[in-house]
N, C-alpha and C positions, 0 to 999 in steps of 0.2 A: 504494500500500500504506500503510495507516494504521499509525502507530506503536503498539505495544502496550506496556503497562506491565510492567516487569520486577518481579516480586514476590520473587524469591529468586535466589541465584547459581546459574548453570547449571554451575558448575565443581564436580567431585567432588574437594574439597580433600584428603580422606583418601587417595584413590587416587593423587592427584598427589604427595602428601607421601611416599608409599612409594617413589617413583621418584627423589626428589631425593637426590643424594649428600651425605654428611655435611658436606663442606666448603662446600656451597651452602645449608645449612639457614638461615643468617642472611638471605641474600638472599630465600629463599622466604618466610620469616616476614614480612619487610618488604613483599614483594609482596602477600601475603595481607592484611596489615593495611591497606595502601593500598586494595585492592579492597573490603574490608569497610567501610572508611570512606566510600568513594564510594557504596556501596549504602545505607548508613545516611543519608547526606545526601540521596540521591535519595528515599528512602522518607519522609523528614521533610516533603517537599513534597506537596501534594495532587495527585491524578492530573489533575484539570482545574483551570484557574484559577478563582478565585472569581468569581461573577456580579457584574456592575457594576449598581448601582442608578441607572439613567439618569434616572429621575424626580427623584431627590434632586438631581442635578447641574443639571437643567433649572430647578428652583426656586431654586437657590443661585448659579448662574452668571449674571451680569448681561448678557452679550453674547448677543443673540438668534441662534439658529442654530448657535452654536459647539458645543454639546453634540450636536446632531443630526449636525453634520459629523464630530465625533470618533467618534460611534457608527457612522456609515456607514463610516468608514475602519477602525475597529476590527473590524467584522464582515467587511470585505473582506480583512483581513489574513490571509494564509495562509503559514505557515512550512513550507517544504518539508522533508520527511524524506528524507535522502540514500538514493539507490537502491543496492542491493547489486550491485556489479559484480564482486566478487572471489570469491564463493562458487562460481560455475561453474568458475573456474580451479582453485580448491582441490580441488573434487570431481574434476576431470580429473587433477590431480596425484595424488590419493589412488588413483584407478583405476590409474594408471601404477605407483605404488609397490606396489599390491596385486599387479599382474602380476609385478613384480620379486621380490616376496616369494615368490610361488608358484613362480617359476623357481628361486630360491635353494633353496627347500624340496625341489624335484624334484632339483636337482643334489646337494644334501646327502644325500638318501636314496640316490642312486646311489653317492656316495662312502662312505657308511656301509656299504652292501652290499659294496663292494670291500674296505673295511677289515676287515669281519667275515670275508670269504673269506680274506684274508691272515692274520688271527688264527687261523682254523681250520687253515690250511696250516702255520703256525708251531707250533701245538700238536701237529700230527701228526708233526713232526720228532723225531728223536732228540735228547735234551738235549745241549747242546754239551760237557758234561763227559764224555759217553759216546761222542761222535762220533769216528770215525777220519778220516784225510785223504781217504779214498775216499768216505766218507759226506758229508763237507763238499763235495767236488767234485760229488756227485750233487745236493745240496741247493742249492748256490750255484755253478753252473758259471762264471758271469761273474767271480767273485771268487777262485776256487781257482787254484792254480798248475797250469799245464799245460805241462811242459817239452818235450813232443813237438810240440804244435800251436802253443803260444804261449810260446816261451822268453823269460824276462825276466832282468834283472840285479838283484842285491841292491841296495837293500831292496825291490825289486819294486813300487815305486810308479810311477805313470805319468810323473812328472817325471824319474825316473832312467833312463828307457828311451831308446835310441838314436834312435828315430823320433818322440820327443815334440816337439810344437809347442805353445808356450804360447798359448792363445786370447786372453789379455789383452795379449800383446805386439803392437806395431804391425807390419804386414807389412813385410818387408825389400824394399827397392827397390834396383835397380842391381846386384844380385849375379846372376851367371850360373851 
């Protein structure tokens, strides 16, 4: 693959600048200045090296065959352009990230639907200011006091109940 001359920056600086946080603007400006400086230095040089006037050197160099030897070596000189081995990896990672993004969007839409259903349910309830204890028990059976089926002790929190086991406590060993 032959190297092609870059004539302008492939970076959309204005779109990138919109994404840079305020505390990083200085670093961004320095990076852009360095990139622009490199592009200017590169554009200051010609795309192809200037042609060598071999006849001029043949007439002015006293050693016979030296210019022909240099010309042969110069024309045989080939500077290899590095091959791109990273782009396929980046494209593969981009495909994987795209799959993750689509999965996240799908899961998010499911969560949104669940939350909207919960909002609709909450809007359909009687306002708390107007609710009786019976209404509260119908709306929130897991939170309401049920002295017949689930008797509890004041202050009716799980930690204060007789059968409470602390999930953070280490298991008791040696007690029978």
